DOTORNU-615652 format. One record per residue: residue number from 0; residue in one letter; x, y, z of N, C-alpha, C in turn. Coordinates in Angstrom, 1 decimal, padded with zeros to 4 digits, m for minus. Layout:
N
ATOM, i, aa, nX, nY, nZ, caX, caY, caZ, cX, cY, cZ
ATOM, NUM, A, X, Y, Z, X, Y, Z, X, Y, Z
...
This chain:
202
ATOM, i, aa, nX, nY, nZ, caX, caY, caZ, cX, cY, cZ
ATOM, 0, M, m001.7, 010.7, 023.2, m002.9, 011.3, 022.6, m003.2, 010.8, 021.0
ATOM, 1, S, m004.4, 010.6, 020.6, m004.4, 009.9, 019.3, m003.9, 010.2, 018.3
ATOM, 2, P, m003.6, 009.9, 017.1, m002.8, 010.5, 016.1, m004.5, 011.2, 015.3
ATOM, 3, S, m004.4, 012.2, 014.7, m005.3, 012.8, 014.3, m005.3, 012.9, 013.0
ATOM, 4, L, m006.1, 013.1, 011.9, m006.3, 013.1, 010.4, m006.1, 014.7, 009.9
ATOM, 5, G, m005.3, 014.7, 009.8, m004.7, 016.4, 009.1, m005.3, 016.6, 008.1
ATOM, 6, I, m004.0, 017.6, 007.4, m004.4, 018.1, 006.0, m004.6, 017.0, 004.8
ATOM, 7, I, m005.4, 016.7, 004.0, m005.3, 015.5, 003.1, m004.7, 016.0, 001.9
ATOM, 8, M, m003.7, 016.1, 000.9, m003.5, 016.8, 000.1, m004.0, 015.9, m001.4
ATOM, 9, L, m004.7, 015.7, m002.6, m005.5, 015.2, m003.0, m004.6, 015.7, m005.1
ATOM, 10, A, m003.8, 014.6, m005.3, m003.6, 015.7, m006.5, m003.6, 014.4, m007.4
ATOM, 11, A, m004.0, 014.9, m008.8, m004.0, 014.1, m010.4, m003.3, 014.7, m010.9
ATOM, 12, A, m002.0, 014.5, m010.8, m001.3, 014.7, m012.1, m001.0, 014.0, m013.0
ATOM, 13, I, m001.1, 014.3, m014.2, m000.5, 013.6, m015.7, 000.3, 012.3, m015.5
ATOM, 14, L, 001.2, 012.5, m015.1, 003.0, 011.8, m014.8, 002.7, 011.2, m013.6
ATOM, 15, A, 002.5, 011.7, m012.6, 002.4, 011.1, m010.9, 002.1, 011.7, m010.3
ATOM, 16, P, 000.2, 011.1, m010.2, m000.7, 011.4, m009.1, 000.0, 010.7, m007.4
ATOM, 17, Q, m000.6, 012.0, m006.5, m000.4, 011.2, m005.5, m001.4, 011.7, m004.1
ATOM, 18, V, m001.3, 010.8, m003.4, m002.3, 011.5, m002.2, m001.5, 011.2, m000.9
ATOM, 19, V, m001.3, 012.5, m000.3, m000.4, 012.7, 000.9, m001.5, 012.9, 001.9
ATOM, 20, A, m001.2, 012.3, 003.4, m002.1, 012.4, 004.0, m001.1, 013.3, 005.5
ATOM, 21, N, m001.0, 014.5, 006.0, 000.0, 014.6, 007.1, m000.4, 015.0, 008.2
ATOM, 22, A, m000.5, 015.0, 009.1, m000.6, 015.1, 011.0, m001.3, 016.4, 010.9
ATOM, 23, A, m001.8, 017.2, 012.0, m002.0, 018.4, 012.2, m003.2, 018.2, 013.7
ATOM, 24, P, m002.9, 019.7, 014.3, m003.2, 019.4, 015.7, m004.7, 018.8, 015.6
ATOM, 25, D, m005.3, 017.7, 016.7, m006.5, 017.2, 016.5, m007.5, 018.2, 018.0
ATOM, 26, G, m008.5, 017.6, 018.3, m009.4, 018.3, 019.4, m010.1, 019.7, 019.1
ATOM, 27, S, m010.2, 020.3, 018.3, m010.6, 021.6, 018.0, m012.1, 021.8, 018.1
ATOM, 28, E, m012.6, 022.7, 018.3, m014.4, 022.8, 018.5, m015.2, 021.9, 018.0
ATOM, 29, A, m014.9, 022.4, 016.5, m016.1, 021.5, 015.9, m015.9, 020.1, 015.5
ATOM, 30, V, m014.7, 019.6, 016.4, m014.8, 018.1, 015.9, m015.7, 017.6, 017.2
ATOM, 31, R, m015.3, 018.3, 018.4, m015.8, 018.1, 019.9, m017.3, 018.3, 019.5
ATOM, 32, A, m017.7, 019.3, 019.2, m019.2, 020.0, 019.8, m019.9, 019.8, 018.0
ATOM, 33, G, m019.3, 019.6, 017.3, m020.3, 019.4, 015.7, m020.9, 018.3, 015.7
ATOM, 34, P, m020.9, 017.4, 015.7, m021.5, 016.0, 015.4, m023.0, 015.7, 016.4
ATOM, 35, G, m022.6, 016.2, 017.9, m023.6, 016.6, 018.8, m024.8, 017.3, 018.4
ATOM, 36, F, m024.5, 018.6, 017.7, m024.9, 019.5, 017.5, m025.8, 019.0, 016.2
ATOM, 37, A, m025.4, 018.8, 015.1, m026.0, 017.9, 013.6, m027.1, 017.1, 014.6
ATOM, 38, Q, m026.6, 016.0, 015.3, m027.6, 015.0, 015.7, m028.8, 015.8, 016.0
ATOM, 39, C, m028.6, 016.7, 016.8, m029.4, 017.0, 017.9, m030.4, 017.9, 016.8
ATOM, 40, V, m029.7, 018.6, 016.0, m030.8, 019.4, 014.9, m031.4, 018.4, 014.1
ATOM, 41, Y, m030.9, 017.7, 013.9, m031.6, 016.6, 012.8, m032.6, 015.9, 013.5
ATOM, 42, A, m032.7, 015.6, 014.5, m033.7, 014.8, 015.7, m034.4, 016.2, 015.6
ATOM, 43, E, m034.4, 017.3, 015.7, m035.7, 018.2, 016.1, m036.4, 018.9, 014.9
ATOM, 44, R, m035.5, 018.7, 013.7, m035.5, 019.8, 012.3, m035.3, 018.8, 010.9
ATOM, 45, K, m035.8, 017.4, 011.5, m035.8, 016.5, 010.2, m035.8, 016.6, 008.3
ATOM, 46, A, m036.9, 017.7, 008.5, m037.5, 018.2, 007.3, m036.3, 019.1, 006.5
ATOM, 47, D, m035.8, 020.1, 007.6, m034.8, 021.1, 007.2, m033.5, 021.1, 006.7
ATOM, 48, V, m033.4, 020.0, 007.6, m031.9, 018.9, 007.3, m031.7, 018.6, 005.9
ATOM, 49, V, m033.0, 017.4, 005.8, m033.2, 017.6, 004.7, m033.1, 018.1, 003.2
ATOM, 50, G, m034.1, 019.0, 003.7, m034.2, 019.9, 002.9, m032.7, 020.8, 002.2
ATOM, 51, A, m032.4, 020.8, 003.0, m030.7, 021.5, 003.0, m029.9, 020.6, 002.6
ATOM, 52, L, m029.7, 019.2, 002.6, m028.9, 018.3, 002.0, m029.4, 018.1, 000.2
ATOM, 53, N, m030.8, 018.3, 000.3, m031.4, 018.0, m001.3, m031.4, 019.7, m001.7
ATOM, 54, A, m030.9, 020.5, m001.6, m030.7, 021.7, m002.0, m030.4, 021.7, m003.7
ATOM, 55, S, m030.4, 022.4, m004.8, m029.8, 022.2, m005.5, m029.5, 023.8, m006.1
ATOM, 56, T, m029.1, 024.7, m005.3, m028.6, 026.3, m005.3, m028.1, 026.4, m004.3
ATOM, 57, A, m027.4, 027.2, m004.7, m026.6, 027.8, m003.4, m027.5, 028.9, m002.9
ATOM, 58, E, m028.5, 029.4, m002.8, m029.8, 030.4, m002.7, m030.1, 029.5, m001.5
ATOM, 59, L, m030.8, 028.2, m002.1, m031.3, 027.7, m001.2, m030.9, 026.6, 000.0
ATOM, 60, A, m029.8, 026.9, m000.1, m028.8, 026.1, 001.1, m028.5, 027.0, 001.7
ATOM, 61, K, m028.0, 028.4, 001.4, m028.2, 029.3, 002.5, m029.4, 029.6, 003.3
ATOM, 62, H, m030.5, 029.6, 002.5, m031.4, 029.6, 003.2, m032.0, 028.9, 004.8
ATOM, 63, Y, m031.7, 027.7, 003.9, m031.4, 026.1, 005.2, m030.6, 026.3, 005.9
ATOM, 64, R, m029.3, 026.6, 005.3, m028.0, 027.1, 006.7, m028.6, 028.1, 007.6
ATOM, 65, N, m028.9, 029.3, 007.4, m029.2, 030.0, 008.4, m030.4, 029.4, 009.3
ATOM, 66, A, m031.5, 028.9, 008.7, m031.9, 028.1, 009.6, m031.6, 027.2, 011.0
ATOM, 67, L, m030.8, 026.3, 010.4, m030.2, 025.2, 011.1, m029.0, 025.6, 012.3
ATOM, 68, R, m028.5, 027.1, 011.6, m027.6, 027.4, 012.8, m028.2, 028.0, 013.5
ATOM, 69, A, m029.5, 028.5, 013.6, m030.3, 029.3, 014.8, m031.2, 028.2, 015.2
ATOM, 70, A, m030.9, 027.0, 015.2, m031.7, 025.9, 016.0, m030.9, 026.0, 017.6
ATOM, 71, S, m031.4, 027.4, 018.2, m031.2, 027.4, 019.5, m031.3, 026.6, 020.7
ATOM, 72, S, m032.4, 025.3, 020.4, m032.4, 024.5, 021.8, m031.7, 023.4, 021.5
ATOM, 73, C, m030.4, 023.6, 020.9, m029.3, 022.6, 020.5, m027.7, 023.6, 020.6
ATOM, 74, G, m028.0, 024.5, 021.1, m027.0, 025.1, 021.6, m026.2, 026.2, 020.6
ATOM, 75, S, m025.2, 026.7, 020.9, m024.0, 027.1, 019.9, m023.9, 026.4, 018.9
ATOM, 76, S, m024.3, 026.9, 017.4, m023.7, 026.2, 016.3, m022.1, 026.0, 016.2
ATOM, 77, P, m021.4, 024.7, 016.0, m020.3, 025.1, 016.4, m019.2, 025.5, 015.1
ATOM, 78, N, m018.2, 025.9, 015.2, m017.4, 026.6, 014.4, m016.9, 026.2, 013.7
ATOM, 79, A, m018.0, 025.5, 012.8, m017.2, 024.6, 011.6, m017.6, 025.4, 010.2
ATOM, 80, S, m017.0, 025.1, 009.6, m017.6, 025.9, 007.7, m019.0, 025.3, 007.5
ATOM, 81, D, m019.6, 025.8, 006.5, m020.7, 025.2, 006.1, m020.7, 024.0, 005.0
ATOM, 82, D, m019.3, 023.5, 004.2, m019.2, 022.4, 003.8, m019.2, 021.0, 005.0
ATOM, 83, I, m018.5, 021.6, 005.9, m018.3, 020.5, 007.4, m019.4, 020.6, 007.8
ATOM, 84, L, m020.5, 021.2, 008.0, m021.4, 021.1, 008.6, m022.6, 020.3, 007.9
ATOM, 85, R, m022.5, 020.7, 006.9, m023.4, 019.8, 006.2, m023.0, 018.2, 005.9
ATOM, 86, G, m022.0, 018.1, 006.2, m021.4, 016.6, 006.4, m021.5, 016.0, 007.4
ATOM, 87, M, m021.8, 016.8, 008.6, m022.3, 016.5, 009.8, m023.5, 016.0, 009.6
ATOM, 88, F, m024.2, 017.0, 008.9, m026.0, 016.5, 008.9, m026.5, 015.2, 008.3
ATOM, 89, A, m025.3, 015.1, 007.1, m025.6, 013.6, 006.5, m024.8, 012.8, 007.0
ATOM, 90, E, m024.0, 013.3, 008.2, m023.8, 011.5, 009.1, m025.0, 011.3, 009.9
ATOM, 91, A, m025.7, 012.4, 010.2, m027.4, 012.2, 011.2, m028.1, 011.6, 010.6
ATOM, 92, A, m028.2, 012.0, 009.4, m029.6, 011.5, 008.4, m029.4, 010.2, 008.0
ATOM, 93, L, m027.8, 010.0, 007.5, m027.8, 008.5, 007.4, m028.4, 007.5, 008.4
ATOM, 94, R, m028.2, 007.7, 009.9, m028.9, 006.7, 010.4, m030.6, 006.7, 010.3
ATOM, 95, D, m031.0, 007.3, 009.6, m032.6, 006.7, 009.3, m032.8, 006.8, 007.7
ATOM, 96, V, m031.6, 006.1, 007.2, m031.5, 005.1, 005.8, m031.4, 004.1, 005.6
ATOM, 97, P, m032.0, 003.1, 006.1, m031.4, 002.1, 006.1, m030.9, 001.5, 004.6
ATOM, 98, A, m030.8, 001.8, 003.7, m030.4, 001.3, 002.6, m028.8, 001.7, 002.2
ATOM, 99, A, m028.2, 002.4, 003.2, m026.8, 002.4, 003.3, m026.0, 001.6, 003.6
ATOM, 100, A, m026.5, 000.6, 004.5, m026.2, m000.6, 005.1, m025.7, m001.7, 003.8
ATOM, 101, G, m026.3, m001.7, 002.8, m026.4, m002.6, 001.9, m025.6, m002.2, 001.0
ATOM, 102, L, m025.0, m001.0, 000.4, m024.4, m000.4, m000.5, m023.3, m001.0, m001.0
ATOM, 103, G, m023.1, m001.4, m002.6, m022.2, m002.0, m002.9, m021.6, m001.3, m003.9
ATOM, 104, P, m020.1, m001.7, m004.4, m019.5, m001.1, m005.5, m020.2, m001.0, m006.7
ATOM, 105, L, m020.6, 000.4, m007.5, m021.0, 000.4, m008.7, m020.1, 000.2, m009.8
ATOM, 106, A, m020.4, 000.2, m010.8, m019.2, 000.3, m012.3, m019.1, 001.9, m012.3
ATOM, 107, P, m017.5, 002.1, m012.8, m017.4, 003.1, m013.5, m018.5, 004.3, m014.5
ATOM, 108, E, m018.9, 005.3, m014.2, m019.1, 006.1, m014.9, m018.6, 007.4, m015.4
ATOM, 109, P, m018.9, 007.3, m016.3, m018.2, 008.7, m017.4, m018.2, 009.7, m016.8
ATOM, 110, D, m018.9, 010.3, m015.8, m019.2, 011.5, m015.2, m019.9, 011.6, m013.9
ATOM, 111, Y, m019.5, 012.2, m012.8, m019.7, 012.3, m011.9, m020.2, 013.7, m011.2
ATOM, 112, R, m020.2, 014.1, m011.8, m020.9, 015.7, m012.0, m022.5, 015.2, m011.2
ATOM, 113, R, m023.0, 016.3, m010.6, m024.1, 016.0, m009.9, m024.5, 017.8, m009.7
ATOM, 114, G, m026.1, 017.7, m010.0, m026.7, 019.0, m009.9, m026.4, 019.4, m008.7
ATOM, 115, W, m026.4, 018.9, m007.4, m026.7, 019.3, m006.1, m025.0, 019.9, m005.9
ATOM, 116, F, m024.3, 019.7, m006.2, m022.9, 020.5, m005.9, m022.9, 021.8, m005.8
ATOM, 117, A, m023.7, 022.8, m006.4, m024.0, 024.1, m006.6, m024.3, 024.3, m005.1
ATOM, 118, A, m024.9, 023.5, m004.4, m025.1, 023.9, m002.9, m024.6, 023.8, m001.7
ATOM, 119, T, m023.1, 022.9, m001.9, m022.3, 022.8, m000.9, m021.2, 023.5, m000.3
ATOM, 120, G, m021.0, 024.7, m001.4, m019.7, 025.6, m001.1, m018.2, 024.8, m001.6
ATOM, 121, R, m018.2, 023.9, m001.7, m017.2, 023.2, m002.0, m016.4, 023.0, m003.7
ATOM, 122, D, m015.3, 023.2, m003.6, m014.5, 023.5, m005.1, m015.5, 021.6, m005.7
ATOM, 123, A, m015.6, 022.1, m006.8, m016.5, 021.0, m007.4, m016.1, 019.9, m007.8
ATOM, 124, S, m014.1, 019.7, m007.7, m013.3, 018.7, m008.1, m013.6, 017.7, m006.5
ATOM, 125, V, m014.0, 018.2, m005.5, m014.1, 017.4, m004.2, m015.3, 017.0, m004.2
ATOM, 126, D, m016.1, 017.4, m004.5, m017.7, 016.8, m004.8, m017.7, 016.0, m006.1
ATOM, 127, E, m016.9, 015.9, m007.0, m016.9, 015.0, m007.9, m016.0, 013.5, m007.2
ATOM, 128, M, m015.0, 013.8, m006.6, m014.0, 012.5, m006.0, m015.0, 012.0, m005.0
ATOM, 129, A, m015.7, 013.1, m004.1, m016.9, 012.4, m003.4, m017.7, 011.5, m004.1
ATOM, 130, V, m018.2, 011.7, m005.2, m019.6, 010.5, m005.6, m018.6, 009.7, m006.6
ATOM, 131, C, m017.7, 009.8, m007.0, m017.1, 008.4, m007.4, m016.8, 007.7, m006.4
ATOM, 132, M, m016.3, 007.8, m005.2, m015.7, 007.5, m004.0, m016.7, 006.4, m003.7
ATOM, 133, A, m018.1, 007.4, m003.6, m019.2, 006.6, m002.9, m020.0, 005.7, m004.1
ATOM, 134, A, m019.8, 005.7, m004.9, m020.0, 004.6, m006.0, m018.9, 003.7, m006.1
ATOM, 135, R, m017.7, 003.6, m005.9, m017.0, 002.6, m006.3, m016.4, 002.3, m004.9
ATOM, 136, H, m016.5, 002.4, m004.1, m015.9, 002.2, m002.6, m017.0, 002.8, m001.1
ATOM, 137, P, m018.1, 002.3, m001.7, m018.8, 002.9, m000.4, m018.9, 001.9, 001.0
ATOM, 138, I, m018.3, 000.8, 000.4, m017.8, m000.1, 001.8, m016.8, 000.5, 002.6
ATOM, 139, G, m015.8, 000.9, 001.9, m014.8, 002.0, 002.7, m015.1, 002.8, 003.9
ATOM, 140, I, m016.2, 003.7, 002.6, m016.7, 005.2, 003.5, m017.6, 004.8, 004.4
ATOM, 141, R, m018.5, 003.8, 004.1, m019.1, 003.3, 005.4, m018.4, 003.0, 006.4
ATOM, 142, R, m017.3, 002.3, 006.8, m016.5, 002.2, 007.2, m015.7, 003.1, 008.5
ATOM, 143, M, m015.7, 004.5, 007.7, m014.7, 005.7, 008.0, m015.9, 006.0, 008.8
ATOM, 144, L, m017.2, 006.3, 008.1, m018.3, 006.8, 008.6, m018.5, 006.7, 010.5
ATOM, 145, G, m018.2, 005.1, 010.5, m018.6, 004.5, 011.8, m017.8, 004.7, 012.9
ATOM, 146, T, m016.3, 005.5, 012.4, m015.0, 006.0, 013.3, m015.4, 007.3, 014.0
ATOM, 147, S, m015.1, 007.5, 015.0, m014.9, 008.7, 015.5, m013.9, 009.9, 014.8
ATOM, 148, P, m014.5, 011.2, 014.0, m013.4, 012.2, 013.8, m012.1, 012.0, 014.5
ATOM, 149, E, m011.4, 012.2, 013.5, m009.9, 012.7, 013.7, m009.4, 011.5, 015.0
ATOM, 150, S, m009.8, 010.6, 014.8, m009.6, 009.3, 015.4, m008.6, 008.3, 015.1
ATOM, 151, A, m007.7, 007.5, 015.9, m006.6, 006.7, 015.1, m007.3, 005.8, 014.2
ATOM, 152, E, m008.7, 005.8, 014.4, m009.5, 004.1, 013.7, m009.7, 005.2, 012.3
ATOM, 153, E, m010.2, 006.6, 012.4, m010.6, 006.9, 011.1, m009.0, 007.1, 010.0
ATOM, 154, L, m008.2, 007.5, 010.9, m006.5, 007.7, 010.1, m006.3, 006.6, 009.4
ATOM, 155, A, m006.5, 005.3, 009.9, m006.2, 004.1, 009.3, m006.9, 003.7, 008.2
ATOM, 156, I, m008.3, 003.9, 008.2, m009.4, 003.8, 007.3, m008.7, 005.1, 005.9
ATOM, 157, V, m008.8, 006.0, 006.1, m008.3, 007.0, 005.3, m007.1, 006.6, 004.6
ATOM, 158, T, m006.5, 006.5, 005.5, m004.6, 005.7, 004.7, m005.0, 004.6, 003.9
ATOM, 159, A, m005.9, 003.6, 004.1, m006.2, 002.4, 003.4, m006.9, 003.2, 001.8
ATOM, 160, L, m007.7, 004.2, 002.1, m008.6, 004.6, 000.9, m007.8, 005.4, 000.0
ATOM, 161, N, m006.4, 005.6, 000.6, m005.4, 006.8, m000.4, m005.3, 006.3, m001.6
ATOM, 162, G, m004.8, 004.4, m001.4, m004.6, 003.6, m003.0, m006.0, 004.1, m003.8
ATOM, 163, V, m007.0, 004.0, m003.3, m008.2, 004.3, m004.6, m008.6, 005.6, m004.9
ATOM, 164, I, m008.2, 006.8, m004.1, m008.5, 007.9, m004.1, m008.2, 008.7, m005.8
ATOM, 165, V, m006.9, 008.3, m006.1, m006.5, 009.2, m007.6, m007.3, 009.0, m008.6
ATOM, 166, P, m007.8, 007.6, m008.7, m008.8, 007.4, m010.3, m009.8, 007.9, m010.2
ATOM, 167, C, m010.3, 008.4, m008.9, m012.0, 009.5, m008.5, m011.5, 010.9, m008.8
ATOM, 168, L, m010.2, 011.3, m009.0, m010.0, 012.8, m009.3, m010.1, 013.1, m010.6
ATOM, 169, P, m011.2, 014.2, m010.9, m011.0, 014.5, m012.4, m009.7, 015.0, m013.1
ATOM, 170, Q, m009.2, 014.8, m014.0, m008.0, 014.5, m014.5, m007.3, 016.2, m014.6
ATOM, 171, G, m006.2, 016.0, m014.3, m005.5, 017.4, m013.9, m005.9, 018.3, m012.6
ATOM, 172, A, m006.7, 017.5, m012.0, m007.1, 018.5, m010.9, m005.8, 018.4, m009.3
ATOM, 173, A, m006.2, 019.7, m008.2, m005.2, 019.5, m007.5, m005.9, 020.1, m006.3
ATOM, 174, V, m006.2, 019.1, m006.1, m007.7, 019.1, m004.8, m006.5, 019.1, m003.3
ATOM, 175, K, m007.1, 020.2, m002.4, m006.4, 020.3, m000.7, m007.8, 020.6, 000.0
ATOM, 176, A, m008.0, 019.5, 001.2, m009.1, 019.5, 002.2, m008.6, 019.2, 003.5
ATOM, 177, T, m009.0, 019.7, 004.3, m008.9, 019.5, 005.7, m009.4, 017.9, 005.9
ATOM, 178, G, m008.6, 017.4, 007.0, m009.2, 015.9, 007.1, m010.9, 016.1, 007.0
ATOM, 179, Q, m011.7, 017.4, 008.2, m012.8, 017.1, 008.6, m013.8, 017.4, 007.2
ATOM, 180, A, m013.1, 018.3, 006.2, m013.9, 018.6, 005.0, m013.7, 017.0, 003.8
ATOM, 181, F, m012.8, 016.5, 004.4, m012.7, 015.1, 003.8, m013.8, 014.3, 003.8
ATOM, 182, R, m013.8, 013.9, 004.8, m014.9, 013.8, 005.5, m016.1, 014.0, 005.5
ATOM, 183, A, m016.2, 014.8, 005.2, m017.7, 015.5, 005.0, m018.0, 015.6, 003.7
ATOM, 184, A, m017.3, 015.8, 002.4, m017.6, 015.4, 001.3, m017.8, 014.2, 001.0
ATOM, 185, L, m017.1, 012.7, 001.8, m017.7, 011.5, 001.6, m018.9, 011.1, 002.1
ATOM, 186, A, m019.0, 011.8, 003.3, m020.2, 011.4, 003.8, m021.8, 012.1, 003.0
ATOM, 187, E, m021.6, 013.4, 002.5, m022.6, 013.8, 001.6, m022.9, 012.9, 000.5
ATOM, 188, A, m021.7, 012.8, 000.0, m022.0, 012.1, m001.4, m022.6, 010.7, m001.3
ATOM, 189, F, m022.1, 009.9, 000.2, m022.6, 008.5, 000.4, m024.0, 008.8, 000.6
ATOM, 190, Y, m024.2, 009.9, 001.4, m025.9, 010.1, 001.6, m026.8, 009.9, 000.5
ATOM, 191, H, m026.2, 010.9, m000.4, m027.3, 011.1, m001.7, m027.4, 009.7, m002.5
ATOM, 192, R, m026.5, 009.1, m002.5, m026.2, 007.5, m003.3, m027.4, 006.8, m002.3
ATOM, 193, A, m027.4, 006.9, m000.8, m028.5, 005.7, m000.4, m030.0, 006.7, 000.0
ATOM, 194, A, m030.0, 007.9, m000.1, m031.2, 008.3, 000.3, m031.7, 008.9, m001.2
ATOM, 195, S, m030.9, 009.2, m001.6, m032.0, 010.3, m003.2, m031.0, 009.8, m004.4
ATOM, 196, P, m031.5, 008.4, m004.7, m030.6, 008.1, m005.7, m031.0, 009.1, m007.0
ATOM, 197, V, m032.4, 009.9, m007.5, m032.5, 010.2, m008.3, m031.4, 012.0, m008.5
ATOM, 198, L, m031.4, 012.6, m007.3, m030.4, 013.6, m007.1, m029.1, 012.9, m007.3
ATOM, 199, A, m028.9, 012.5, m006.8, m027.3, 011.5, m006.6, m027.1, 011.3, m008.1
ATOM, 200, E, m027.6, 011.1, m009.2, m027.4, 010.3, m010.5, m027.5, 011.4, m011.3
ATOM, 201, K, m028.0, 012.9, m011.2, m028.1, 013.8, m012.1, m027.2, 014.8, m011.7
């Protein structure tokens, strides 16, 4: 059995910041069915997926979420949390964003908070970290998104990224996210940088 990406514990302590990856069971229903569902829904309802990703309020995000989860022609909605499904939609949408292939690192910014955080359902610290990573380490994210979820290849890339995550965490933040949630946050931030630069920068 291939190693799986499990619980990612991200901590930015003042004296001893650390990032730890632990193993967790793989083969979840969301990992198996989620990407295919997201790709199908994106192919059939592209405007709604883009609308969901570009939503800037929780209310608007909920409207799109309910509509997209009810896309019956694509089968049953996977048993994935909303934030993880958003990441899957972002990965599907990135296939239509040519700019994503050429993104390079940007200089550090003083503030990585964005207005679209209100729509994701994630802790703002996770989204802030992801935006920073998408700005400063886009090549690593692109490589990660080219792997299968919870594969040995994904785990190897995330392990390599661990060394650069801590500087992207808000000072004093302690963030915990499953491997799927971590990938989803990075995927969505990467999507916003590639496809919606105005939204990504505000």
